[in-house]
Wavefront OBJ file of the C-alpha trace (Angstrom):
o trace
v 4.280 -3.389 18.675
v 3.003 -0.047 17.247
v 3.882 2.594 15.033
v 6.548 4.937 15.964
v 5.460 8.331 17.397
v 8.307 10.148 15.555
v 7.750 12.687 12.937
v 8.112 10.533 9.826
v 5.309 8.529 8.583
v 4.963 5.185 6.822
v 2.106 5.347 4.360
v 0.639 2.358 2.525
v -0.830 2.784 -1.028
v -3.083 0.074 -2.527
v -5.289 -0.343 -5.501
v -7.954 -2.900 -4.817
v -11.145 -4.399 -6.107
v -14.379 -4.563 -4.131
v -13.490 -8.102 -3.059
v -10.011 -6.963 -1.754
v -7.915 -8.243 -4.604
v -4.741 -6.074 -4.956
v -2.617 -8.543 -7.297
v -1.179 -7.267 -10.595
v -3.559 -3.878 -11.072
v -0.918 -2.627 -13.689
v -0.464 -5.085 -16.410
v -1.003 -8.835 -17.557
v 2.544 -9.687 -16.926
v 2.755 -7.893 -13.585
v 2.113 -10.718 -11.276
v 0.513 -13.889 -12.736
v 1.273 -15.988 -9.651
v -1.528 -18.518 -9.252
v -2.494 -18.391 -12.724
v -4.158 -15.098 -12.030
v -6.270 -14.037 -15.089
v -6.997 -10.392 -14.279
v -3.577 -8.837 -14.687
v -4.102 -4.958 -15.552
v -7.536 -4.974 -14.193
v -7.127 -1.341 -13.171
v -6.326 0.042 -16.558
v -9.792 0.255 -18.136
v -11.043 2.157 -15.391
v -9.802 5.714 -15.647
v -10.751 7.472 -12.524
v -9.932 11.329 -12.143
v -9.965 11.199 -8.341
v -7.340 8.493 -8.358
v -5.185 10.096 -10.929
v -5.143 13.192 -8.858
v -4.512 11.508 -5.555
v -1.669 9.614 -6.825
v 0.204 12.586 -8.025
v -0.418 14.356 -4.818
v 1.037 11.488 -2.686
v 4.045 11.407 -5.144
v 4.548 15.159 -4.372
v 4.564 14.492 -0.702
v 6.835 11.374 -0.568
v 10.567 11.540 0.164
v 11.231 7.763 0.272
v 9.907 4.476 -1.181
v 9.668 1.113 0.826
v 9.113 -1.847 -1.406
v 8.448 -5.423 -0.897
v 10.888 -7.749 -3.291
v 8.514 -8.318 -6.033
v 7.048 -4.795 -6.414
v 10.745 -3.692 -6.242
v 11.762 -5.891 -9.437
v 8.865 -4.531 -11.280
v 9.414 -0.926 -10.532
v 13.147 -1.270 -11.062
v 12.719 -2.651 -14.397
v 10.163 0.048 -15.353
v 10.685 3.233 -13.916
v 14.265 4.067 -14.822
v 13.088 3.670 -18.385
v 10.207 6.318 -17.907
v 11.732 9.225 -16.040
v 9.901 11.925 -18.183
v 6.741 11.875 -16.022
v 5.940 13.123 -12.409
v 5.902 9.686 -11.037
v 9.161 8.438 -12.854
v 11.047 11.440 -11.570
v 10.055 11.170 -7.959
v 10.613 7.484 -8.046
v 13.799 7.615 -9.573
v 14.949 10.466 -7.367
v 14.118 9.445 -3.804
v 15.657 6.808 -1.496
v 14.367 3.446 -2.133
v 14.359 0.742 0.696
v 13.896 -2.919 -0.258
v 12.546 -5.125 2.338
v 14.121 -8.607 2.192
v 15.869 -10.715 4.608
v 18.299 -12.026 1.874
v 21.704 -10.016 1.907
v 22.297 -11.271 -1.717
v 19.002 -9.944 -3.128
v 19.673 -7.776 -6.347
v 19.087 -4.204 -5.844
v 20.125 -2.574 -9.203
v 17.872 0.611 -8.967
v 20.030 3.586 -7.987
v 19.809 4.752 -4.471
v 18.437 1.505 -3.101
v 19.214 0.198 0.622
v 18.016 -3.182 1.791
v 16.083 -3.417 5.146
v 14.444 -6.253 6.715
v 16.827 -7.940 9.236
v 15.065 -6.043 12.181
v 12.180 -4.445 10.208
v 10.688 -2.701 13.278
v 13.969 -0.871 14.324
v 14.759 -0.203 10.905
v 11.467 1.379 10.132
v 12.076 3.758 13.528
v 15.390 4.821 11.921
v 13.585 5.513 8.519
v 11.004 7.694 10.450
v 14.064 9.686 11.783
v 15.337 10.129 8.262
v 12.251 10.939 6.293
v 9.230 12.856 6.374
v 6.867 10.544 4.564
v 7.914 6.987 3.329
v 5.283 5.447 0.933
v 4.752 1.626 0.430
v 3.346 0.987 -2.986
v 1.762 -2.495 -3.812
v 3.926 -5.038 -2.011
v 1.070 -7.179 -0.800
v 3.376 -9.404 1.459
v 5.206 -6.599 2.962
v 1.687 -4.800 3.652
v 0.435 -7.765 5.407
v 3.471 -7.709 7.683
v 3.161 -3.912 8.467
v -0.272 -4.222 9.193
v -0.118 -7.331 11.513
v 2.656 -5.711 13.471
v 1.034 -2.109 13.323
v 4.197 -0.761 11.560
v 2.387 1.898 9.757
v 0.829 5.249 10.030
v -1.649 5.352 7.217
v -3.303 2.764 5.052
v -4.807 4.354 1.902
v -6.868 2.180 -0.427
v -8.382 2.996 -3.683
v -11.083 0.641 -4.110
v -12.468 0.081 -7.668
v -15.980 -0.958 -8.569
v -15.207 -4.492 -10.054
v -15.168 -8.057 -8.202
v -12.723 -10.573 -9.781
v -13.374 -13.705 -7.552
v -9.604 -14.553 -7.570
v -6.173 -13.195 -6.929
v -4.044 -12.208 -3.725
v -5.975 -10.030 -1.538
v -4.925 -7.294 1.109
v -6.539 -9.189 3.967
v -6.677 -12.962 3.382
v -8.038 -15.393 5.497
v -5.933 -15.579 8.535
v -4.994 -12.055 8.325
v -4.245 -10.255 11.684
v -7.382 -8.854 13.576
v -6.802 -5.016 13.323
v -8.705 -2.035 14.403
v -8.622 0.959 11.993
v -9.811 4.750 12.125
v -11.035 6.469 9.237
v -8.886 9.730 8.794
v -11.106 11.564 6.559
v -14.323 11.014 4.774
v -14.285 8.724 1.747
v -13.886 10.324 -1.677
v -15.067 9.196 -4.837
v -14.410 9.706 -8.438
v -16.117 9.886 -11.908
v -15.550 6.151 -12.739
v -16.608 4.908 -9.147
v -13.414 4.450 -7.399
v -13.357 5.229 -3.602
v -10.534 6.438 -1.632
v -10.280 5.293 1.870
v -7.629 6.535 4.339
v -7.205 4.763 7.492
v -4.851 4.962 10.669
v -4.148 2.160 13.000
v -5.983 1.717 16.338
v -4.639 -0.365 19.362
v -6.025 -3.433 20.530
v -8.048 -6.402 18.710
v -11.627 -5.809 17.290
v -14.254 -6.042 20.076
v -17.512 -7.865 19.988
v -20.966 -7.356 21.349
v -24.684 -7.562 20.969
v -26.627 -4.990 18.772
v -29.164 -3.370 20.728
v -33.032 -3.893 19.783
v -34.592 -1.174 17.533
v -36.576 1.306 19.718
v -40.019 2.720 18.830
v -39.913 6.304 18.103
v -40.881 8.654 20.852
l 1 2 3 4 5 6 7 8 9 10 11 12 13 14 15 16 17 18 19 20 21 22 23 24 25 26 27 28 29 30 31 32 33 34 35 36 37 38 39 40 41 42 43 44 45 46 47 48 49 50 51 52 53 54 55 56 57 58 59 60 61 62 63 64 65 66 67 68 69 70 71 72 73 74 75 76 77 78 79 80 81 82 83 84 85 86 87 88 89 90 91 92 93 94 95 96 97 98 99 100 101 102 103 104 105 106 107 108 109 110 111 112 113 114 115 116 117 118 119 120 121 122 123 124 125 126 127 128 129 130 131 132 133 134 135 136 137 138 139 140 141 142 143 144 145 146 147 148 149 150 151 152 153 154 155 156 157 158 159 160 161 162 163 164 165 166 167 168 169 170 171 172 173 174 175 176 177 178 179 180 181 182 183 184 185 186 187 188 189 190 191 192 193 194 195 196 197 198 199 200 201 202 203 204 205 206 207 208 209 210 211 212 213 214 215
């Protein structure tokens, strides 16, 4: 099952560490599941490239697609912070909450629940929107990657190793081929932006050729 060929795009945006941890970059109370000790790990690393890239994607997006936990965090925060470019956009665009539970609370204005038939619903969103962004939402991201229901995976990789926490690609993640869309970009604090598109098929295997003597 692959990403739709329609005009609209689904773009995943994630902040990660070098060891792939994407849990709770924004604050200590964001997601303490599993006794995670490093909530807010992104805050001390102020990288100019990441700040500019975030404002760039916020300026392009016309919808948000969020997993349940990230939705709860955003719904409690961004309506109270509508005085900056991110808050203005997040509050203004349509929000889509991915959950199979029809009774899940959705208090943020402009929210619609999806998830009963995610592939079909995402096809419909591509017909309705130009650029739908998935921010955080690790569980949802893992589903989108496993089923190739995305058009771009953008990772901002920070120069730290935590050794614990929920990762983008845990053990048992779906084998996936990706294509780098543009050369990596780095910022003044050492963060690196990596933008990938999905490729069909499973990763291949082979034998590396032996080194050859220079002619």
